[in-house]
C-alpha positions in Angstrom: 7.1 -6.0 4.5 5.1 -6.9 1.4 1.7 -5.4 0.7 -1.1 -6.2 -1.8 -3.3 -3.4 -3.0 -6.7 -4.6 -4.3 -8.6 -2.1 -6.5 -11.3 -1.8 -9.1 -11.8 0.4 -12.1 -14.8 2.7 -11.7 -16.0 2.0 -15.2 -16.2 -1.8 -15.1 -16.0 -2.8 -11.4 -13.5 -5.7 -12.1 -11.1 -6.2 -9.2 -7.4 -6.3 -9.7 -4.4 -6.5 -7.4 -0.8 -5.4 -7.4 2.0 -6.0 -4.9 4.5 -3.7 -3.3 7.5 -4.5 -1.2 7.3 -1.6 1.1 4.6 0.6 2.6 6.1 3.6 0.8 5.9 1.8 -2.5 2.3 0.8 -1.8 1.4 4.5 -1.1 2.9 5.5 -4.4 0.8 2.8 -6.2 -2.3 4.0 -4.3 -1.6 7.6 -5.3 -1.3 6.6 -9.0 -4.5 4.5 -8.8 -6.5 7.3 -7.2 -5.3 9.8 -9.8 -6.6 7.3 -12.4 -10.0 7.2 -10.6 -9.5 3.6 -9.4 -11.3 2.6 -6.2 -9.1 1.1 -3.5 -10.9 -2.0 -2.1 -8.4 -3.0 0.5 -4.8 -3.3 1.3 -3.4 -6.5 2.8 -0.1 -7.4 4.5 0.9 -10.7 6.0 1.7 -9.1 9.4 -1.2 -6.6 9.7 -4.0 -8.3 7.7 -6.4 -5.9 5.9 -5.6 -2.2 6.6 -6.7 1.2 5.3 -4.7 3.9 3.7 -4.2 5.8 6.9 -2.7 2.8 8.6 -0.5 2.3 5.6 0.8 5.9 6.1 1.6 5.1 9.7 3.5 1.9 8.6 5.4 3.9 5.9 6.5 6.4 8.5 7.7 3.6 10.8 9.6 1.9 7.9 11.2 5.3 7.1 12.3 5.7 10.8 13.7 2.1 10.9 15.6 2.3 7.7 18.5 4.4 9.0 18.8 2.1 12.0 18.9 -1.0 9.7 21.6 0.6 7.5 23.7 1.5 10.5 23.9 -2.2 11.7 
């Protein structure tokens, strides 16, 4: 499921966005942004709407659990 992470730089406040194809990828992007002191404004997915980081973690765990089943089909 695709995700869009919208964030802003602490120094200028301009909003930017980046896309991820999985929740796990979105979490990696968020981790990198937070290490760079970027502010996460929101995360959006077509199926879930706007979500927070904690919900994204839940979705990443669900994706991880579903992956072995999808590969076994």
